[in-house]
C-alpha positions in Angstrom: 186.6 -150.1 146.2 189.3 -150.3 143.3 187.7 -150.9 139.9 189.5 -151.4 136.5 187.3 -150.8 133.7 188.0 -152.5 130.4 186.4 -151.5 127.4 187.2 -151.0 123.6 186.0 -147.6 123.6 186.4 -144.6 125.6 186.5 -140.7 125.7 187.0 -138.9 123.4 184.9 -141.7 121.5 181.2 -141.1 122.8 180.0 -144.0 124.7 178.0 -144.5 127.8 181.0 -146.1 129.8 182.8 -142.4 129.9 179.7 -141.4 132.2 179.7 -144.4 134.3 183.4 -144.3 134.9 182.9 -140.5 136.1 179.9 -141.5 138.3 182.0 -144.5 140.1 184.8 -141.7 140.6 182.4 -139.2 141.9 181.0 -141.7 144.7 184.3 -142.3 145.9 185.8 -145.3 144.1 189.1 -145.6 142.5 188.9 -146.0 138.9 191.4 -146.8 136.1 190.5 -147.7 132.6 192.1 -150.2 129.9 190.9 -149.3 126.5 192.1 -148.6 123.1 193.5 -145.7 121.0 190.2 -144.0 119.8 189.0 -144.5 116.0 185.3 -144.9 116.4 183.2 -144.4 114.4 185.4 -142.7 111.4 187.6 -145.8 111.5 190.8 -143.5 111.8 192.6 -142.4 114.9 191.4 -139.3 116.4 193.6 -136.2 116.1 196.7 -136.5 118.4 196.5 -140.2 118.5 198.5 -142.6 116.5 199.4 -146.3 116.8 202.7 -145.3 119.1 201.8 -142.6 121.4 199.6 -142.1 124.4 199.8 -145.1 126.2 198.8 -143.4 129.2 196.9 -140.1 129.6 194.7 -138.5 132.2 191.1 -137.7 131.5 189.0 -135.9 134.1 191.3 -137.1 136.8 191.1 -140.9 135.7 193.9 -142.7 134.5 193.7 -144.0 131.1 195.6 -147.0 129.9 195.6 -147.4 126.1 196.5 -150.5 124.1 197.3 -150.4 120.3 194.7 -151.3 117.8 194.2 -151.6 114.1 191.7 -148.9 113.2 188.3 -149.7 112.0 189.1 -148.2 108.4 186.1 -148.9 106.1 184.3 -151.1 108.7 184.1 -153.8 106.2 184.0 -157.7 107.5 188.1 -157.8 107.3 188.9 -154.6 108.8 186.3 -154.7 111.3 187.5 -158.5 112.4 191.0 -157.1 112.7 189.7 -154.4 114.7 188.1 -156.6 117.3 191.0 -159.1 117.1 193.7 -156.6 117.7 192.2 -155.2 120.8 192.0 -158.7 122.2 195.9 -159.1 121.3 197.3 -155.7 122.0 194.8 -155.3 125.2 195.9 -158.6 127.0 199.7 -157.2 126.2 199.0 -153.9 127.7 197.3 -155.6 130.5 200.7 -157.1 131.8 202.3 -153.7 132.3 199.7 -152.5 134.4 200.6 -152.3 138.1 198.5 -151.9 141.2 195.6 -153.8 142.8 192.2 -154.0 141.8 188.9 -155.4 143.7 186.9 -155.7 140.4 187.1 -155.9 136.8 184.3 -154.2 135.2 183.8 -155.1 131.3 181.7 -152.9 129.3 180.6 -155.1 126.2 179.2 -153.4 123.3 180.2 -155.1 120.1 182.6 -157.0 120.4 181.8 -159.1 123.4 185.2 -160.5 122.9 186.1 -157.7 125.1 185.1 -159.8 128.0 188.3 -162.3 127.3 190.9 -159.3 128.0 188.8 -158.7 131.4 188.8 -162.3 132.3 192.4 -162.4 132.0 192.7 -159.0 133.9 190.6 -160.8 136.6 193.1 -163.6 136.8 196.1 -161.2 136.8 194.9 -159.0 139.7 192.6 -162.0 141.5 189.8 -159.8 141.4 185.9 -160.6 140.3 184.8 -159.8 136.9 181.4 -158.2 136.0 180.5 -158.3 132.3 177.9 -155.6 130.9 176.4 -157.1 127.8 175.0 -154.4 125.2 174.7 -156.6 122.2 174.1 -160.3 122.0 176.6 -162.2 119.8 177.2 -164.1 117.6 173.3 -162.9 116.5 174.0 -159.1 116.4 177.4 -159.5 114.3 175.4 -161.9 112.0 172.5 -159.8 111.3 174.2 -156.1 111.5 177.5 -157.2 109.9 175.7 -159.7 107.5 178.2 -162.3 108.1 176.6 -165.8 107.5 179.6 -168.2 107.1 178.8 -170.9 109.4 182.5 -171.4 110.4 182.9 -168.2 111.3 179.8 -167.7 113.1 180.6 -171.0 114.8 183.9 -169.7 116.0 182.3 -166.3 117.4 179.7 -168.4 119.4 182.7 -170.4 120.9 184.4 -167.1 122.0 181.1 -165.8 123.3 180.2 -168.6 125.6 184.0 -168.6 126.7 183.6 -165.0 127.5 180.2 -165.7 129.4 181.8 -168.6 131.3 184.8 -166.8 132.4 182.9 -163.8 134.0 181.8 -163.9 137.5 178.7 -161.8 136.8 176.9 -160.9 133.7 174.6 -157.8 133.6 172.3 -157.4 130.7 170.7 -154.3 129.4 167.5 -155.8 128.3 165.7 -158.4 130.3 164.9 -160.1 127.1 168.5 -161.1 127.1 168.3 -163.3 129.9 166.6 -166.3 128.3 168.7 -166.0 125.3 172.1 -166.3 127.6 170.5 -169.1 129.9 170.2 -171.0 126.4 173.8 -170.9 126.1 173.9 -173.1 129.3 174.8 -169.9 131.7 173.3 -170.4 135.0 170.4 -167.9 135.4 171.9 -166.8 139.0 174.8 -165.6 137.4 172.6 -163.0 135.1 171.2 -159.7 136.7 169.3 -157.0 134.7 170.9 -153.6 134.5 169.5 -151.3 132.0 171.2 -148.2 130.3 170.5 -144.6 131.2 171.3 -141.3 129.4 174.6 -139.7 130.0 174.9 -136.2 131.1 176.8 -135.2 128.2 173.5 -135.0 126.1 172.0 -132.4 128.6 174.8 -130.1 129.2 174.0 -127.1 127.1 170.7 -125.4 127.6 171.0 -122.4 125.3 169.6 -122.7 121.9 172.2 -122.1 119.0 171.0 -119.3 116.8 172.7 -120.6 113.6 170.7 -123.8 113.5 167.1 -122.3 113.9 166.2 -122.1 110.2 166.6 -125.9 110.1 163.5 -126.3 112.0 160.8 -123.9 110.2 158.8 -126.9 109.5 157.5 -129.7 111.4 160.8 -131.5 112.3 161.7 -135.5 113.0 165.1 -135.8 114.1 167.6 -138.9 114.5 170.5 -138.6 116.3 173.2 -141.5 116.3 175.4 -144.1 114.1 174.2 -144.3 110.8 174.9 -148.1 110.0 172.7 -150.8 107.8 171.0 -151.9 111.2 169.4 -148.4 111.7 167.6 -148.9 108.8 167.5 -145.1 107.8 166.1 -146.0 104.3 162.7 -146.5 105.6 162.4 -142.7 105.7 162.9 -142.5 101.9 160.0 -144.4 101.4 158.0 -142.4 103.9 159.5 -139.3 102.3 158.0 -140.5 98.9 154.5 -140.7 100.3 154.6 -137.4 102.0 155.8 -135.9 98.6 153.0 -137.8 96.8 150.5 -136.1 99.1 152.3 -132.7 99.3 153.0 -133.0 103.2 155.8 -130.7 104.1 158.2 -132.0 107.1 161.7 -132.2 107.5 164.0 -135.1 108.6 167.1 -133.8 110.5 169.9 -136.6 110.6 172.6 -136.0 113.1 175.8 -138.5 113.2 177.8 -140.5 110.6 178.6 -144.1 110.0 179.6 -146.3 107.4 176.1 -146.2 105.6 176.1 -142.6 105.4 177.2 -142.0 101.9 174.9 -145.0 100.5 171.9 -143.4 102.4 172.5 -139.8 100.9 173.0 -141.4 97.3 169.5 -143.3 97.7 167.7 -140.2 99.0 169.2 -138.1 95.7 168.2 -141.2 93.1 164.6 -141.0 94.8 164.4 -137.3 94.2 163.6 -136.7 98.1 166.4 -134.3 98.9 164.1 -131.5 100.1 162.9 -133.9 103.0 166.3 -134.4 104.8 168.9 -132.1 106.4 172.3 -133.8 107.3 174.0 -132.4 110.0 177.0 -134.7 110.5 178.9 -135.9 113.7 178.6 -133.2 116.4 179.9 -133.1 120.1 177.0 -134.7 122.1 176.7 -131.7 124.2 175.3 -129.7 121.5 172.7 -132.1 120.4 170.5 -130.5 123.1 170.0 -127.5 120.7 168.9 -130.0 118.0 166.3 -131.9 120.5 165.1 -128.8 121.9 163.9 -127.4 118.6 162.9 -130.8 116.9 158.9 -131.4 117.2 159.7 -135.4 117.5 162.8 -137.7 118.0 163.0 -140.8 115.8 164.5 -144.3 116.5 164.5 -147.5 114.1 166.4 -150.7 113.5 165.9 -153.3 110.9 163.7 -156.4 111.6 165.6 -158.8 113.4 164.6 -161.0 116.3 167.7 -160.3 118.2 167.1 -156.6 117.6 163.6 -157.1 118.9 165.3 -158.0 122.3 167.5 -155.0 122.4 166.7 -151.7 124.0 169.1 -149.0 122.2 170.6 -146.6 124.3 169.4 -144.2 121.9 165.8 -144.8 123.6 166.7 -143.9 127.0 168.3 -140.6 125.7 165.0 -139.6 123.8 162.9 -140.5 126.7 165.1 -138.6 129.2 164.8 -135.5 127.2 161.4 -135.4 127.2 160.2 -135.2 123.8 157.6 -137.4 121.8 159.1 -140.4 120.0 158.4 -142.0 116.8 159.7 -145.7 116.5 160.0 -148.3 113.4 161.1 -150.7 115.5 160.1 -154.2 117.1 160.1 -155.9 120.3 160.9 -154.2 123.8 161.3 -150.8 122.5 158.4 -150.7 120.6 156.3 -151.9 123.8 158.1 -149.1 125.8 157.2 -146.4 123.5 153.8 -147.2 123.3 152.9 -148.3 126.8 154.5 -145.0 128.1 152.2 -143.1 125.9 155.3 -141.2 124.8 154.9 -141.4 121.1 153.9 -144.1 118.3 155.7 -147.0 117.5 155.3 -149.2 114.3 157.1 -152.7 113.5 160.1 -152.5 111.7 159.9 -152.3 107.8 156.4 -151.2 108.0 156.6 -148.0 106.2 152.9 -147.5 105.5 152.1 -147.4 109.2 155.2 -145.2 110.0 153.9 -142.8 107.3 150.2 -142.8 109.2 152.1 -142.7 112.7 154.1 -139.8 111.4 151.0 -137.9 109.8 148.9 -138.4 113.1 152.0 -137.0 115.4 152.0 -133.8 112.9 148.4 -133.4 113.3 148.5 -133.2 117.1 148.1 -129.7 118.9 151.1 -128.4 120.8 149.5 -129.5 124.2 149.3 -133.1 123.0 152.8 -133.4 122.1 153.9 -131.6 125.3 152.1 -134.3 127.0 153.5 -137.0 125.2 157.0 -135.5 126.1 156.1 -135.4 129.8 154.8 -139.0 129.5 158.5 -139.8 128.5 160.5 -138.0 130.9 158.2 -139.6 133.6 158.9 -143.1 132.3 162.7 -142.5 132.1 162.7 -141.3 135.7 160.8 -144.3 136.9 162.7 -146.8 134.9 166.2 -145.5 133.7 167.3 -142.6 135.9 171.0 -142.3 136.3 171.0 -142.2 140.1 168.7 -145.4 140.2 171.0 -147.3 137.6 174.7 -146.3 139.1 173.2 -147.2 142.7 172.3 -150.6 141.3 175.6 -150.9 139.5 177.5 -150.3 142.6 175.4 -152.8 144.8 175.8 -155.6 142.1 179.5 -155.1 141.6 180.2 -154.9 145.5 
């Protein structure tokens, strides 16, 4: 099978689609990628890339076709809108320079979902079937995370979203709870299939502990890894840290990653005089995250309170489960259910800082064997529901 993958994000940007492409190639399929110049999450082009160069390159034996794009810059409403719209514009132009034949167009669709419009045009050009893998629900996710409340803009985004859904031949959703939401937009239910995310191999490559980071983990440590945006609601940890300080409880929150809310978060931590409870690592290569996870006692996941986020399974959760560590969640809906029902940790509702504090204390007071058992439960649940072999085999079955 010859597959053209259409995605706004690709290596050296860190997204699951990188691993999916390698997996399809390793199973004997020919894969090419149409993507943009890398600029996520920092908002500027990666070293070695600019607006004019590297329109074509080979990464791990896969041909990568890059379109121009306006970088995210400060990731405010205007710059993000320009970033999303410019990929549609330049992506379609780049598409017409592609040669060859493809049997399937596979579209990876975190925000923005409008990448599906580029994929739909690719399907017309190559007379191929198109498959859209929905990671975020639009326009609701952009309304909540992007804090866009202009009804005219949201109506336009809703129109583009429905257009994308209608033009694709098959829609895959990363959460079963997405299905009803998309059906309510008058999309036939037989066109929608459930395909969850899995954890990329890149997180598990390194088995050795990095000696230079061991001193970060002298206390009971809770680690967060990922994008640091408003949607992740890491401010809730400040409220928890204030309670911990009042009770003279000692522990450390290790924060790995970067994002547009990072500076704001650090300022709030400083203003609330809880700096001693936090250690910021910054953005690191995914293959080195393994060392931090191994040394951590618990892994942390959170999202702001929102109906739309309660339907979502953040890919971070699959990564945490795969690593076999206890999990603490400040999150609603399906992710909350997974953590609690799998006995892999404790999850409280989003924005409930008091319950989160109690869960952290409860976790801190568990003995080592209880923590190990929670980690084992996480690993078992992952293998039964989200393993890479399971998901890739299902993906190939669906796109065939």
